[in-house]
GUFI-923450 format. One record per residue: residue in one letter; y, z, x of N, C-alpha, C in turn. Coordinates in pm, whole numbers, plus 50000, padded with zeros to 5 digits. Example, Ala and Ser with C-alpha at 12.3 -4.5 7.8 and 13.67 -1.06 7.14 Angstrom:
A494315078051319495505078051230496705078051320;S497755070851285498945071451367500035078751290;
This chain:
M068552053033242069242054133367068682042633456;I069532035633511069302023633602069882026933732;I069132025233841069602027033993069312014134044;D070352007634120070081996434193071211995034301;R071151984334364072211980734472073161971834405;I074421971734448075511964234388075251948234403;E074541944634508074321930034506073381924934400;N072701934134320071771929834204072521931634079;A073841934534084074591937633952074371927033843;S074321913933883074131903433782072851903733706;L071761910633745070701912833664070861922133535;Y072061929033523072241938133426073431932433327;Y074041920933348075081916633268074631914733125;E073471911233093073091908632959072671922232890;V072571933432948072301946032892073381950832798;H074511949532839075801952932753076761942532762;T077541940332657078561929532664079611932132765;K079841945632806081021947932898080541950433047;F079271949333067078711951233212079181940633308;K079341929033273079841917633365081271920933401;L082011924533303083481928733333083551940533425;A082661950533398082701963533482082371960233623;F081181952833647080891950533781081861940933853;G082431933033765083531923233813084661930233874;Y085021941733808086101950733858085831955134000;I084541961033998084181967034144084201957034255;E083831944034216083851933934322085311928234335;S086241930234257087631925734267088411934734342;I088191947334364089051957334435088541959934574;D089361963734658088981968834792088561984034781;T087141985234755086821999134726087172008534846;A087202003434970087332011835079088782017835088;T089702010935027091132014435054091762018934915;I091182016034813091822019134662091912035234669;P093322039634638093312054534610092702060334509;A092352073234517091842081034396092742079934287;G092232079634161092982079134047092322071733934;K092942069333830092532064233707093182050833690;Y092362039133657092752025633649092252020633522;E093182014533446092822006633322092191995333349;I091021991233282090461977733309090561970633163;D090221977133049090071969332924090741979632814;G091841983932823092421992432727091722006032728;T091362010932609090642023032603089162020432597;A088702008332612087362004732600086572005332735;M087492004832842086942005232978088152010833075;Y087732020533162088632023933266087902028633380;A088502029433504087852033633638088492046233678;L087612054233728088042066033800087552065133941;V088432064434026088142063534171088222078934221;Q087132083434281086882097534314086602099634453;E087272108934515086922113334655086762128334640;Y085612132834699085352147734697084242151034792;N084142165234798082852168834875081722171434781;T080562167334812079482172134741079312186834741;K078482191134648078372206134626076982210134621;L076652221934652075312227634631074882227334479;K073512226134469072992223534333073262235534243;E073422247434295073822259734217075132258234151;Q076012250634217077342247234171077412236534060;G076282229134047076362217133953076232219833801;R076602211333720076322213133579075862199333513;W074932200933425074402189833353075482184333247;E075512171933234076342165733132075942152533086;A076382149532962076032136232903077282132232827;H077292119032789078422114432712078102106432600;R078562107332479078362099932366079032086832338;R080312086632369081132074932345081312064332456;F080892069832592080932060432701079622060432782;I079412048132841078492047632941079112048933079;D078472055833175079022056033310078212045833400;L079092038133471078692031033586079312037833699;Q078462043433790078942051033899078532043034031;Y079442038434105079242029734234079462038534354;M078632040834437078932048334564079522039834672;V080782042434697081392035034803081112039634939;Q081132052934957081022058335087080122072535077;G079252074235157078542087435163077222086835081;T076632098335060075452099034988075612112434901;E075092110634769075132123134685073802124034607;G073352135334590072292137634479072702137534342;M071952129334266072342128534126071132133334045;G071412145233975070402151033884070252141333770;Y069012140433715068692133233594067652139233511;S067812136733388066882141733280067312134533145;N066342131733058066622127032921067242139032857;I068302137632771068962149532705068062156032620;H066922151132574065972158832484065142167532561;H065132167132690064342176832781065232189532824;L066512189632775067422200332826067872205632700;Q068382217932702069102225932590070532219832588;Q070832216332465072212210532444073252221532407;G074362219632472075492228932434076382223132330;E077492227032314078412222132211079262209732261;Y079022198732191079772185632228081252187232214;D081992182032316083482183232318084042169332297;A084152165132184084632150932140085842145832207;S086692156332237088132152032308087812147732446;K086732152432499086532149632643085312140932656;D084612138032554083352131332553082312137632644;F082172150632630081472157632724080462167232646;L079102164032672078232173032627077502181632730;P077662193832743077072202432838075632204532808;L074792204432915073272206132893072832217232992;F071652222932967071122232933051069572232133063;G069042234033185067702233133223067542226133346;E066232221533361065942215933497065602201633461;G065802193933586065572179633583065202173533715;D065202160833730064912155433867066152151733944;Q066032149134071067212144834155066712132234233;V067792122834228067782111334313068862108934414;A068662103434498069862101134604070682088234575;L071782088834560072822076634528073412075334673;K073142064234732073642059934876074692049134867;S075472050034966076572038334981076032024734950;G076692017634860076352004434807075442003834692;S074982016934648074242018634517075132021534402;F074582018034277075102022734150074082028734068;V074542034833974073622040533868074412038533721;L073562034333635074122032433499073622044233409;L074422050333348073882064033267074332060833110;L073412059833029073492057132896073672070732829;P074102070832697074192083832626072952093032640;E071792087632631070642097332643070252102432779;D071072098432876070792101933017071672114233057;A071082124433061071682137233129071772135833275;H072942139333327073262138333480073932149133540;M073662153133664074392162233731074882155533864;P076032149833867076612142133975077102151234089;G077292146534199078102153134303077142164034383;M075842163534390075082172734446074842168834612;A074842177734681074822176134832073302172834860;I073182164634946071832161335021071992169135149;G071342181335149071532190235261072782197535259;E073692196035347075042202035343075952194835275;P076852200635210078022193335138078692183835231;A079102172235187079742160835266080712152835176;P081662146635242082602139135166082082126135116;I082332121434995081932109934933083172102834861;K083052089634845083922082334766082982073334664;K083502073634540082842064934445083802061234337;V083312050034270084112045234158083252047534036;V083832054533930083092056333804083832048133703;I083152039333630083652031233529083102036733406;K083992040233318083682044133181083602032233080;I082682029833014082472017032939082072023032803;A082962019732693082662022632564081422017632516;V080582026432437079342022832395079432010632291;E080382011032212080722000832101080002004531988;
């Protein structure tokens, strides 16, 4: 798991061959006005999900991880809590390959993802996105799914 500000994105270009393209996509769009939806970036190897929703209470959250895709989650507006744990510290459920979704169960830590921040989540990074910091509140973020390769 890597958390940083978007202005430091270039520090991570060499970590993965597709990170420069992914961050470049975020820089190329008007994140404030782009409508929620799915956007193709590099065929099936990379796509963006623009999301707008209200954060939820921790009791409503669920742990997840992915095997085929890395998540780059960029917070456009608002603040959300992001649960984090290494997948080996949680109990693993049954992996759904069709959705690239691994449910996990247990306890972990929480960090705040604020407007202008991003998080990179690799396959070993269990995460619980969308948690309220205090009361539920609206947020907007761009999630880029990057094939592991």
